[in-house]
C-alpha positions, 0 to 999 in steps of 0.5 A: 370327227373321230367318230366312224359315221361323221364326215365332217362338223362344225360347232358353234356357240348358240345363245341358252337362256339357262347357260348364257351359251350352249354348243351347237354342232352341225354334222355332215354324216358319211354316205350310207348314214342317216341322222337320228335321235339314237345317232345324236345320242351316240355322238354326244357320248362319244365327245364325253369319251373323247374330250370330256362333259364339258364339251357335249353338244346340247344340240346337233343337227344333221346336215347333208353338206357344211357351207363353205368358201371357195377355197373349202374353209367351213362358213361357222359365222353363217352357222352362227347366224343360222342356229341364233336366228340372226340375219345372214351376212355376206355370203358372196364367198360362198361355193354353194349358197343353196347349202346355207338355205337348206340349213336355215330351212332345217333349222326353222322347220325344228330338224335338229336334235 
């Protein structure tokens, strides 16, 4: 989140046939910025410089918003379910349930980098 174009982000582990688990990042950008393959590469390199190559995300999905509880906590459990193609668990505590559906639709249509 230290990148100037990133408003917020959530990172989860996603099942990977080669490594067992891979880093999957959901990223919401600041106004006026749009996700692209170029920005995805830039963010991966930013992570390498800030944290190290071990933390480089394998996949970055740009989302308009992240699913949050009414108190503002990001629901990583739901993001993990979406990334791994699992059925969603309890969504009653979500502030806006349409966010999850938009992320799920984008995920199933292959709009992740």
